[in-house]
N, CA, C and O of each residue as an XYZ file, in Angstrom:
792
protein
N     -12.720     12.413     10.482
C     -11.587     11.522     10.384
C     -10.499     12.146      9.638
O      -9.472     11.563      9.985
N     -10.234     13.024      8.804
C      -9.768     13.842      8.126
C      -9.853     15.349      8.682
O     -10.963     15.648      9.123
N      -8.761     16.454      8.741
C      -8.687     17.600      9.236
C      -9.612     18.209      8.238
O     -10.228     17.487      7.454
N      -9.736     19.508      8.234
C     -10.873     20.175      7.416
C      -9.720     20.521      6.254
O     -10.435     20.825      5.299
N      -8.815     20.601      5.960
C      -8.194     21.050      4.933
C      -7.264     20.164      4.301
O      -6.169     20.384      3.783
N      -8.175     18.731      4.508
C      -8.000     17.307      3.489
C      -9.185     17.235      2.829
O     -10.197     17.776      3.274
N      -9.158     16.466      1.557
C     -10.304     16.401      0.594
C     -10.853     15.623      0.676
O     -10.159     14.762      1.217
N     -11.969     15.194      0.441
C     -12.581     13.721      0.376
C     -12.318     13.282     -0.663
O     -11.949     14.062     -1.541
N     -12.419     11.815     -0.945
C     -11.907     11.171     -1.587
C     -13.002     10.523     -2.440
O     -14.011      9.978     -1.994
N     -12.638     10.667     -3.830
C     -13.717     10.192     -5.096
C     -13.701      8.498     -4.812
O     -12.815      7.940     -4.166
N     -14.928      7.770     -5.465
C     -15.329      6.972     -5.709
C     -14.181      6.515     -6.785
O     -14.099      7.170     -7.824
N     -13.346      5.480     -6.584
C     -12.385      5.193     -7.827
C     -12.767      4.692     -9.054
O     -13.775      3.999     -8.922
N     -12.347      4.763    -10.282
C     -12.745      4.508    -11.597
C     -12.005      2.824    -11.496
O     -10.837      2.455    -11.375
N     -13.481      1.983    -11.625
C     -13.033      0.662    -11.452
C     -12.041     -0.300    -12.559
O     -11.411     -1.354    -12.471
N     -12.326      0.796    -13.703
C     -10.975      0.807    -15.172
C      -9.649      0.943    -14.395
O      -8.739      0.137    -14.595
N      -9.527      1.973    -13.493
C      -8.217      2.328    -13.002
C      -7.734      1.439    -12.209
O      -8.442      0.440    -12.076
N      -6.579      1.472    -11.528
C      -6.228      0.536    -10.530
C      -5.349      1.510     -9.214
O      -4.967      1.221     -8.080
N      -5.283      2.850    -10.116
C      -4.816      4.053     -8.900
C      -5.700      5.146     -8.863
O      -6.135      5.749     -9.844
N      -5.952      5.376     -7.642
C      -7.021      6.784     -6.953
C      -6.082      7.572     -6.631
O      -5.044      6.999     -6.296
N      -6.071      8.766     -6.609
C      -5.588      9.541     -6.005
C      -6.143     11.104     -5.974
O      -6.639     11.684     -6.940
N      -5.966     11.607     -4.766
C      -6.919     12.874     -4.237
C      -6.234     13.952     -3.419
O      -5.077     13.845     -3.010
N      -6.730     14.612     -3.286
C      -4.958     15.882     -2.672
C      -4.901     16.489     -3.498
O      -5.391     16.426     -4.625
N      -4.204     17.236     -2.953
C      -3.379     18.672     -3.705
C      -2.142     18.410     -4.860
O      -1.720     19.107     -5.782
N      -1.818     17.222     -4.408
C      -0.896     16.785     -5.716
C       0.528     16.859     -4.838
O       1.491     16.655     -5.578
N       0.859     17.074     -3.592
C       2.149     17.491     -2.749
C       2.568     15.984     -2.730
O       1.861     15.038     -2.382
N       4.040     15.949     -3.236
C       4.221     14.471     -2.724
C       4.773     13.748     -1.631
O       5.884     13.255     -1.439
N       3.667     13.809     -0.923
C       3.519     13.223      0.426
C       2.103     12.695      0.924
O       1.107     13.109      0.330
N       1.987     11.983      1.769
C       0.490     11.223      2.577
C       0.859     10.150      2.697
O       2.045      9.843      2.578
N      -0.543      8.916      3.094
C      -0.487      7.908      3.648
C      -1.173      7.590      2.197
O      -1.749      8.382      1.451
N      -0.968      6.374      2.046
C      -1.885      5.151      0.762
C      -2.022      3.907      1.605
O      -1.486      3.453      2.617
N      -3.045      3.520      0.688
C      -3.504      2.080      1.148
C      -2.916      1.071     -0.183
O      -3.094      1.746     -1.197
N      -2.608      0.408     -0.370
C      -2.193     -0.836     -1.080
C      -2.740     -1.538     -1.029
O      -2.680     -2.048      0.089
N      -4.012     -2.458     -2.279
C      -4.649     -3.646     -2.565
C      -3.720     -4.842     -3.192
O      -3.112     -4.855     -4.262
N      -3.814     -5.851     -2.163
C      -2.477     -7.119     -3.068
C      -3.387     -8.358     -2.496
O      -3.820     -8.738     -1.408
N      -3.428     -8.871     -4.241
C      -3.884    -10.462     -4.168
C      -3.510    -11.355     -4.005
O      -2.838    -11.556     -5.017
N      -3.422    -12.175     -3.398
C      -2.096    -13.481     -3.240
C      -2.996    -14.347     -3.875
O      -4.070    -14.574     -3.318
N      -2.681    -14.964     -5.155
C      -3.084    -15.638     -5.678
C      -3.139    -17.190     -5.079
O      -4.151    -17.803     -5.418
N      -2.539    -17.652     -4.544
C      -2.136    -18.871     -3.733
C      -1.762    -19.308     -2.528
O      -0.533    -19.236     -2.527
N      -2.144    -19.734     -1.472
C      -1.580    -19.419     -0.201
C      -0.380    -19.800     -0.435
O       0.003    -20.454     -1.404
N       0.718    -19.094      1.120
C       1.836    -19.624      1.129
C       2.545    -19.325      2.461
O       1.709    -18.904      3.260
N       3.705    -19.383      2.966
C       4.572    -18.679      3.986
C       4.728    -17.943      3.971
O       3.815    -17.504      3.272
N       5.428    -16.996      4.295
C       6.359    -16.151      4.463
C       6.841    -15.433      6.074
O       6.252    -15.209      7.131
N       8.470    -15.210      5.467
C       9.055    -15.048      6.806
C       9.298    -13.342      6.589
O       9.988    -12.935      5.654
N       8.660    -12.429      7.546
C       9.206    -11.130      7.740
C       9.995    -10.557      8.253
O       9.726     -9.738      9.131
N      11.252    -10.828      7.842
C      12.654    -10.228      8.449
C      12.562    -10.624      9.492
O      11.873    -11.643      9.454
N      12.803    -10.450     10.240
C      13.224    -10.557     11.900
C      11.964    -10.524     12.885
O      12.096    -10.851     14.064
N      10.726    -10.112     12.348
C       9.402    -10.130     13.013
C       9.086    -11.532     13.214
O       9.280    -12.562     12.568
N       8.521    -11.229     14.350
C       8.148    -13.101     15.321
C       9.447    -14.194     14.998
O       9.351    -15.365     14.631
N      10.352    -13.613     15.192
C      11.579    -14.486     15.360
C      11.521    -15.245     13.697
O      11.449    -16.447     13.441
N      11.554    -14.578     13.147
C      11.574    -15.040     11.735
C      10.958    -16.470     11.175
O      11.309    -17.280     10.317
N       9.649    -16.336     12.285
C       9.242    -17.623     11.907
C       8.235    -17.407     10.725
O       7.383    -16.520     10.747
N       8.384    -18.187      9.811
C       7.408    -17.997      8.978
C       5.629    -17.817      9.638
O       4.992    -18.375     10.531
N       5.349    -16.768      8.666
C       3.444    -16.514      8.790
C       2.655    -17.016      7.822
O       2.769    -16.593      6.672
N       1.623    -18.114      8.190
C       0.549    -18.497      6.416
C      -0.143    -17.652      6.669
O      -0.608    -17.184      7.708
N      -0.269    -17.267      4.741
C      -1.867    -16.283      4.100
C      -2.070    -17.488      3.225
O      -1.349    -18.202      2.527
N      -3.069    -17.441      3.475
C      -4.202    -17.906      2.780
C      -4.766    -17.038      1.778
O      -5.184    -15.887      1.896
N      -4.707    -17.773      0.795
C      -4.668    -16.874     -0.611
C      -6.055    -15.644     -0.415
O      -6.592    -15.765      0.686
N      -6.713    -14.454     -1.366
C      -7.280    -13.730     -1.033
C      -6.604    -12.276     -0.824
O      -5.408    -12.124     -0.575
N      -7.345    -11.450     -0.931
C      -6.792    -10.035     -0.936
C      -6.726     -9.565      0.808
O      -7.321     -9.871      1.842
N      -5.601     -8.628      0.380
C      -5.263     -8.560      1.660
C      -5.283     -6.452      1.284
O      -5.465     -6.042      0.137
N      -5.063     -5.467      2.499
C      -4.794     -4.127      2.060
C      -3.457     -4.060      3.381
O      -3.180     -4.763      4.353
N      -2.941     -2.936      2.822
C      -1.661     -2.350      3.693
C      -1.823     -0.875      3.683
O      -1.996     -0.217      2.657
N      -1.774     -0.518      4.586
C      -1.642      1.049      5.298
C       0.187      1.642      5.043
O       0.854      0.812      5.660
N       0.667      2.165      4.727
C       1.475      3.121      5.084
C       1.621      4.590      4.324
O       0.629      4.975      3.706
N       2.393      5.141      4.332
C       2.658      6.516      4.195
C       4.438      7.337      3.824
O       5.552      6.879      4.078
N       4.198      8.149      3.411
C       5.391      8.984      2.688
C       5.545     10.101      3.040
O       4.913     10.928      2.383
N       6.273     10.548      4.002
C       5.605     12.003      4.076
C       7.220     12.986      3.977
O       7.234     14.070      4.559
N       8.263     12.604      3.362
C       9.095     13.136      2.883
C       8.937     14.490      1.558
O       7.739     14.610      1.301
N       9.594     15.239      0.912
C       9.389     16.250      0.209
C      10.186     15.949     -1.055
O       9.867     16.226     -2.211
N      11.296     15.323     -0.615
C      12.098     15.013     -1.466
C      12.763     13.487     -1.615
O      12.857     12.842     -0.571
N      13.226     12.877     -2.850
C      14.418     11.453     -2.661
C      13.353     10.161     -2.610
O      12.260     10.030     -3.161
N      13.998      9.380     -1.852
C      13.266      8.171     -1.904
C      11.890      8.230     -0.742
O      10.944      7.443     -0.777
N      12.052      9.326      0.234
C      11.023      9.351      1.054
C       9.660      9.815      0.851
O       8.832      9.684      1.753
N       9.193     10.652     -0.904
C       8.556     10.769     -1.234
C       7.404     10.133     -1.530
O       7.916      9.046     -1.797
N       5.988      9.918     -1.730
C       4.717      9.413     -2.204
C       5.229      8.668     -3.153
O       5.268      7.440     -3.081
N       5.827      9.596     -4.486
C       5.765      8.699     -5.649
C       6.752      7.232     -5.758
O       6.570      6.060     -6.090
N       8.167      8.290     -5.143
C       9.309      6.785     -4.951
C       8.738      5.755     -3.877
O       9.452      4.753     -3.880
N       7.940      5.682     -3.176
C       7.778      4.966     -2.559
C       6.927      3.757     -2.886
O       6.956      2.562     -2.591
N       6.196      4.508     -3.578
C       5.215      3.694     -4.579
C       5.329      3.005     -5.094
O       4.765      1.911     -5.083
N       6.394      3.555     -5.974
C       7.215      2.553     -6.808
C       8.301      1.666     -6.727
O       8.846      0.930     -7.550
N       8.537      1.983     -5.209
C       9.842      0.593     -4.786
C       8.225     -0.337     -4.435
O       8.291     -1.447     -4.963
N       7.219     -0.170     -3.884
C       6.169     -1.149     -3.521
C       6.150     -2.047     -4.837
O       6.184     -3.277     -4.833
N       6.084     -1.163     -6.057
C       6.076     -1.819     -7.376
C       6.912     -2.400     -8.011
O       6.547     -2.961     -9.044
N       8.312     -2.461     -7.606
C       9.353     -3.340     -8.015
C       9.435     -4.219     -7.260
O       8.699     -4.275     -6.275
N      10.668     -5.447     -7.621
C      10.857     -6.604     -6.773
C      12.124     -6.608     -7.001
O      12.607     -5.735     -7.721
N      13.044     -7.767     -6.330
C      14.434     -7.714     -6.091
C      14.622     -8.063     -7.586
O      13.781     -8.426     -8.408
N      15.896     -7.863     -7.713
C      16.521     -8.199     -9.023
C      16.228     -9.840     -9.682
O      16.224    -10.174    -10.867
N      16.049    -10.492     -8.744
C      15.298    -11.957     -9.495
C      14.315    -11.779     -9.923
O      14.115    -12.050    -11.107
N      13.213    -11.197     -9.029
C      11.731    -11.022     -9.502
C      11.411     -9.927    -10.631
O      12.129     -8.947    -10.827
N      10.369    -10.185    -11.268
C       9.902     -9.398    -12.425
C       9.098     -8.088    -11.861
O       8.380     -8.516    -10.958
N       8.930     -6.842    -11.987
C       7.967     -5.725    -10.775
C       6.728     -6.284    -11.075
O       6.289     -7.072    -11.913
N       6.256     -5.574    -10.045
C       4.825     -5.854    -10.395
C       4.249     -5.413    -11.570
O       4.839     -4.405    -11.960
N       2.945     -5.889    -12.618
C       2.887     -5.517    -13.613
C       1.764     -4.091    -13.283
O       1.238     -3.537    -14.248
N       1.530     -3.680    -12.086
C       1.128     -2.351    -11.864
C       2.122     -1.169    -12.009
O       1.803      0.017    -11.919
N       3.237     -1.596    -12.222
C       4.469     -0.723    -12.156
C       4.053      0.072    -13.614
O       3.050      0.718    -13.313
N       4.281      0.256    -14.674
C       4.431      0.840    -15.639
C       3.106      1.863    -15.336
O       3.282      3.078    -15.421
N       1.844      1.343    -14.996
C       0.612      2.106    -14.961
C       0.959      3.653    -13.950
O       0.674      4.838    -14.127
N       1.718      2.892    -12.842
C       1.833      3.739    -11.620
C       2.933      4.719    -11.897
O       2.813      5.872    -11.483
N       4.028      4.337    -12.585
C       5.261      5.156    -13.458
C       4.411      6.069    -14.032
O       4.481      7.262    -13.738
N       3.734      5.699    -14.701
C       2.910      6.451    -15.996
C       2.071      7.967    -15.042
O       2.150      9.182    -15.220
N       1.261      7.058    -13.969
C       0.290      8.518    -13.089
C       1.462      9.471    -12.615
O       1.602     10.623    -13.026
N       2.439      8.725    -11.526
C       2.756     10.012    -10.858
C       3.865     10.699    -11.711
O       4.322     11.689    -11.140
N       4.735     10.285    -13.626
C       4.828     11.532    -14.319
C       3.526     12.259    -14.473
O       3.320     13.300    -13.849
N       2.716     11.781    -15.220
C       1.328     12.640    -15.306
C       0.927     14.019    -14.116
O       0.647     15.170    -14.450
N       1.002     13.519    -12.796
C       0.841     14.740    -11.959
C       2.046     15.663    -11.362
O       1.991     16.415    -10.389
N       3.423     15.325    -12.434
C       4.319     15.985    -12.346
C       5.767     15.657    -10.854
O       6.818     16.281    -10.705
N       5.339     14.741    -10.196
C       6.337     14.729     -9.564
C       7.693     13.681     -9.918
O       7.448     12.565    -10.376
N       8.692     13.979     -9.749
C       9.665     13.232    -10.207
C       9.680     11.858    -10.490
O       8.981     11.243     -9.685
N      10.178     11.197    -11.275
C      10.286      9.955    -11.310
C      11.077      9.484    -11.979
O      11.401     10.094    -12.998
N      11.627      8.347    -11.695
C      13.204      7.905    -12.560
C      12.369      7.497    -13.991
O      11.175      7.606    -14.267
N      13.653      6.921    -14.866
C      12.579      6.321    -16.532
C      11.632      5.740    -16.293
O      11.446      5.129    -15.240
N      10.732      5.832    -17.363
C      10.000      4.257    -16.971
C      10.371      2.860    -17.097
O       9.644      1.976    -16.642
N      11.988      2.495    -17.976
C      12.299      1.595    -18.385
C      13.393      1.509    -16.858
O      14.113      0.514    -16.784
N      13.450      2.300    -15.990
C      14.154      1.804    -14.982
C      13.131      0.499    -13.808
O      12.103      0.409    -13.138
N      13.868      0.032    -14.068
C      12.756     -0.994    -13.014
C      13.898     -2.137    -12.219
O      13.822     -3.338    -11.958
N      14.807     -1.231    -12.032
C      16.048     -2.228    -11.223
C      15.127     -2.332    -10.078
O      14.071     -1.726     -9.895
N      15.970     -3.591     -9.020
C      15.103     -4.192     -7.958
C      15.518     -3.337     -6.962
O      16.255     -2.379     -7.196
N      14.996     -3.682     -5.593
C      15.377     -3.685     -5.105
C      16.127     -3.993     -3.407
O      16.314     -5.206     -3.505
N      16.446     -3.752     -2.515
C      16.652     -4.038     -0.961
C      15.472     -4.891     -0.440
O      14.489     -4.167     -0.285
N      15.191     -6.391     -0.062
C      13.963     -6.005      0.885
C      14.072     -5.823      2.363
O      14.527     -6.723      3.069
N      13.638     -4.607      2.882
C      13.767     -4.385      4.049
C      12.725     -4.569      4.618
O      12.686     -5.683      5.142
N      11.392     -3.665      4.829
C      10.065     -3.625      5.203
C       9.777     -4.705      5.441
O      10.580     -5.607      5.199
N       8.097     -5.060      6.190
C       7.517     -6.078      6.488
C       7.129     -6.316      5.444
O       7.145     -7.471      5.017
N       6.599     -5.127      4.623
C       5.535     -5.392      3.288
C       6.655     -5.853      2.216
O       6.298     -6.709      1.406
N       8.135     -5.305      2.128
C       8.637     -5.932      1.315
C       8.708     -7.515      0.958
O       8.610     -7.952     -0.189
N       8.895     -8.303      2.123
C       8.409     -9.607      1.935
C       7.334    -10.302      1.925
O       7.135    -11.496      2.150
N       6.484     -9.235      1.573
C       5.162    -10.047      1.306
C       5.420     -9.414     -0.112
O       5.655    -10.373     -0.848
N       5.479     -8.401     -0.743
C       5.374     -7.788     -2.266
C       6.478     -8.977     -2.855
O       6.010     -9.618     -3.796
N       7.717     -9.320     -2.487
C       8.741    -10.100     -2.891
C       7.773    -11.890     -3.724
O       8.013    -12.351     -4.840
N       6.835    -12.419     -2.767
C       6.410    -13.354     -3.518
C       5.945    -13.614     -4.688
O       5.516    -12.572     -5.183
N       5.818    -14.515     -5.383
C       5.669    -14.530     -6.757
C       3.855    -14.427     -6.637
O       3.222    -13.743     -7.442
N       3.151    -15.241     -5.474
C       2.008    -15.038     -5.597
C       1.422    -13.559     -5.295
O       0.235    -13.372     -5.564
N       1.858    -12.953     -4.985
C       0.842    -11.890     -4.502
C       1.413    -11.082     -5.360
O       2.581    -11.243     -5.711
N       0.442     -9.846     -5.923
C       0.463     -9.396     -6.867
C      -0.441     -7.844     -6.292
O      -1.550     -7.933     -5.765
N       0.173     -6.677     -6.482
C      -0.479     -5.605     -5.839
C      -1.057     -5.077     -7.324
O      -0.422     -5.041     -8.378
N      -2.228     -4.741     -7.130
C      -3.276     -4.847     -8.017
C      -4.238     -3.225     -7.468
O      -5.422     -3.280     -7.798
N      -4.033     -2.564     -7.090
C      -4.992     -1.451     -6.855
C      -3.954     -0.374     -5.553
O      -2.994     -0.714     -4.862
N      -4.437      0.518     -5.623
C      -3.598      1.831     -5.047
C      -4.360      3.066     -4.466
O      -4.898      3.732     -5.350
N      -4.462      3.336     -3.731
C      -5.108      4.619     -3.126
C      -3.960      5.530     -2.225
O      -3.333      5.371     -1.178
N      -4.078      6.573     -3.280
C      -3.101      7.484     -2.586
C      -4.203      8.241     -2.249
O      -5.285      8.268     -2.836
N      -3.683      9.176     -0.754
C      -3.847     10.464      0.157
C      -2.728     11.310      0.375
O      -1.919     11.242      1.300
N      -2.778     12.463     -0.976
C      -1.822     13.603     -0.738
C      -2.332     14.517      0.107
O      -3.118     15.402     -0.230
N      -1.806     14.291      1.477
C      -1.992     15.092      2.450
C      -0.301     15.554      3.247
O       0.714     14.962      2.878
N      -0.246     16.597      4.274
C       0.581     16.886      4.786
C       0.269     16.274      6.206
O       1.237     16.156      6.958
N      -0.804     15.924      6.603
C      -1.471     14.994      7.683
C      -0.647     13.601      8.341
O      -0.393     12.694      7.549
N      -0.384     13.504      9.271
C      -0.182     12.274      9.305
C      -1.231     11.718     10.151
O      -1.580     11.912     11.315
N      -1.631     10.953      9.186
C      -2.604      9.985      9.530
C      -3.016      8.571      9.181
O      -4.165      8.158      9.026
N      -2.002      7.972      9.096
C      -1.402      6.546      8.619
C      -2.293      5.635      9.849
O      -3.237      4.849      9.768
N      -1.440      6.196     11.059
C      -1.906      4.970     12.099
C      -3.430      5.225     12.677
O      -3.810      4.647     13.695
N      -4.467      6.352     11.773
C      -5.739      6.702     12.542
C      -6.215      5.635     10.714
O      -6.986      4.735     11.048
N      -6.042      5.597      9.681
C      -6.567      5.128      8.584
C      -6.633      3.624      8.795
O      -7.499      2.871      8.349
N      -5.076      3.150      9.908
C      -4.992      1.420      9.847
C      -5.791      1.209     10.852
O      -6.455      0.177     10.754
N      -6.032      2.173     12.277
C      -7.199      1.556     13.218
C      -8.333      1.402     12.912
O      -9.088      0.600     13.462
N      -8.695      2.307     11.785
C     -10.425      2.424     10.815
C     -10.408      0.944     10.525
O     -11.191      0.200     11.116
N      -9.789      0.616      9.889
C      -9.417     -0.498      8.935
C      -9.436     -1.892      9.807
O     -10.212     -2.816      9.569
N      -8.391     -1.891     10.924
C      -8.604     -2.387     11.821
C      -9.991     -3.045     12.248
O     -10.404     -4.199     12.133
N     -10.433     -2.144     12.666
C     -12.189     -2.006     13.493
C     -13.239     -2.346     12.468
O     -14.423     -2.301     12.800
N     -12.802     -2.764     10.947
C     -13.786     -3.084     10.134
C     -14.131     -4.676     10.036
O     -13.264     -5.504      9.753
N     -15.550     -5.031     10.312
C     -15.596     -6.371     10.065
C     -15.205     -7.253      9.170
O     -15.117     -8.471      9.326
N     -14.936     -6.538      8.087
C     -14.571     -7.220      6.814
C     -12.835     -7.162      6.930
O     -12.323     -7.836      6.037
N     -12.171     -6.720      7.539
C     -10.449     -7.557      7.729
C     -10.124     -8.456      9.059
O     -11.016     -8.768      9.848
N      -8.980     -8.778      9.199
C      -8.803     -9.402      9.779
C      -7.394     -9.441     10.073
O      -6.861    -10.154      9.222
N      -6.549     -8.996     10.894
C      -5.229     -9.037     11.232
C      -4.570    -10.099     11.135
O      -4.998    -11.204     11.467
N      -3.253     -9.823     10.582
C      -2.453    -10.980      9.815
C      -1.713    -11.406     11.229
O      -1.593    -12.585     11.562
N      -1.175    -10.167     12.109
C      -0.654    -10.410     12.763
C      -0.201     -9.364     13.821
O       0.590     -8.496     13.453
N      -0.662     -9.381     15.166
C      -0.435     -7.815     15.874
C       1.170     -7.463     15.182
O       2.122     -8.221     14.992
N       1.025     -6.169     14.943
C       2.197     -5.448     14.845
C       2.836     -5.235     13.217
O       3.511     -4.474     12.523
N       2.364     -6.027     13.209
C       2.931     -6.309     11.624
C       2.442     -5.504     10.436
O       1.296     -5.440      9.991
N       3.845     -4.741      9.897
C       3.731     -4.225      8.931
C       3.647     -2.616      9.544
O       3.580     -1.606      8.843
N       3.664     -2.654     10.764
C       3.260     -1.080     11.890
C       5.037     -0.390     12.448
O       5.145      0.364     13.414
N       5.902     -0.727     11.841
C       6.957     -0.654     12.597
C       7.215      0.576     13.334
O       8.174      0.554     14.105
N       6.553      1.612     13.239
C       6.235      2.807     13.536
C       4.979      3.291     14.436
O       4.687      4.384     14.921
N       4.142      1.579     14.462
C       3.212      1.995     15.002
C       2.929      0.278     16.050
O       2.168     -0.620     15.689
N       3.791      0.264     17.339
C       3.475     -0.813     17.719
C       2.351     -1.515     18.091
O       2.192     -2.711     18.337
N       1.634     -0.624     18.092
C       0.210     -0.965     19.006
C      -0.636     -1.238     18.027
O      -1.798     -1.296     18.430
N      -0.463     -1.476     16.601
C      -1.565     -1.415     15.626
C      -0.872     -2.581     14.594
O       0.080     -3.347     14.739
N      -1.765     -2.347     13.554
C      -0.968     -3.628     12.638
C      -1.345     -2.661     11.394
O      -2.151     -1.742     11.534
N      -0.623     -2.975     10.023
C      -0.721     -2.346      9.224
C      -1.000     -3.075      7.758
O      -0.964     -2.496      6.673
N      -1.317     -4.626      8.003
C      -1.481     -5.165      7.022
C      -2.491     -6.578      7.169
O      -2.112     -7.528      7.854
N      -3.808     -6.591      6.446
C      -5.030     -6.492      6.929
C      -5.527     -7.964      5.773
O      -5.581     -7.768      4.559
N      -5.805     -9.168      6.295
C      -6.462     -9.717      4.950
C      -7.714     -8.896      4.925
O      -7.850     -8.056      5.814
N      -8.653     -9.036      4.007
C     -10.413     -9.011      3.793
C     -10.954     -9.512      3.172
O     -10.420     -9.934      2.147
N     -12.235     -9.744      3.411
C     -12.846    -10.878      2.942
C     -14.134     -9.987      2.794
O     -14.952     -9.716      3.674
N     -14.125     -9.679      1.760
C     -15.181     -8.733      1.037
C     -15.565     -9.338     -0.506
O     -15.072    -10.263     -1.151
N     -16.939     -8.160     -0.872
C     -16.730     -8.351     -2.431
C     -16.214     -6.938     -2.878
O     -15.574     -6.149     -2.183
N     -16.658     -6.761     -4.300
C     -15.867     -5.744     -4.807
C     -16.505     -4.530     -4.216
O     -15.764     -3.548     -4.269
N     -18.000     -4.259     -3.511
C     -18.366     -3.189     -3.421
C     -17.874     -2.881     -2.150
O     -18.720     -2.251     -1.516
N     -16.891     -3.064     -1.556
C     -16.128     -3.367     -0.385
C     -15.218     -2.313     -1.000
O     -15.620     -1.156     -0.874
N     -14.266     -2.463     -1.531
C     -12.794     -1.987     -2.395
C     -13.936     -0.331     -3.097
O     -13.584      0.823     -2.852
N     -14.709     -0.536     -3.596
C     -14.981      0.501     -4.782
C     -15.496      1.338     -3.629
O     -15.175      2.462     -4.016
N     -16.246      1.547     -2.152
C     -16.631      2.043     -1.478
C     -15.277      2.530      0.084
O     -15.363      3.137      1.152
N     -14.533      2.042     -0.439
C     -13.347      2.068      0.675
C     -13.146      3.391      1.135
O     -13.224      3.793      2.296
N     -12.798      4.225     -0.206
C     -12.301      5.825      0.427
C     -12.857      6.254      0.897
O     -12.519      7.016      1.804
N     -14.694      5.888      0.371
C     -15.481      7.038      0.809
C     -15.684      6.602      2.417
O     -16.005      7.468      3.231
N     -15.533      5.591      2.714
C     -15.985      4.854      4.196
C     -15.017      5.667      5.198
O     -15.391      6.456      6.066
N     -13.681      5.301      4.886
C     -12.257      5.533      5.272
C     -12.272      7.248      5.488
O     -11.321      7.550      6.210
N     -12.895      8.191      5.165
C     -13.117      9.516      5.606
C     -14.071     10.162      5.844
O     -14.267     11.300      6.271
N     -14.952      8.965      5.388
C     -16.493      9.684      6.658
C     -16.505      9.803      8.143
O     -17.498     10.247      8.719
């Protein structure tokens, strides 16, 4: 699944919301676990002519990547962006732990108190902006390999996942979808890193 230079992922620590593997370079794919506490209708910008998509409560997975070596396109900055909301909402509860983790691996990081809002732009922004949606876990794969689409296709084929809508969350990969609903127990999540790289 991954190239010979890519490290295998460890089983995540159930006490930690952030699992990281690789050589600590500030680029690579990532997987977000998002818990929707209550069902809601979400309009994802211009997607599907801005018609709302009904999302049932439960867990969702989003696959993304940040391949830049500096600035806003680095992995750390991209993940911190996901953990913020617009100025009218508080950041995700995971924001402080994520900022501390990014700082501990030596990546450039805004000050911990900097939680200024963001402009809603990407599909995932519209989901994470919902008060009902909580970012509860992050799997980070530090890598120069562009494997985001491969990871997404592997998760799409997993019997525990269901695509929310074709193409949703996959602006750069129109034949796939990068936002999936997950109907599985905690073992599925704990074994996710091992499964996707086997």
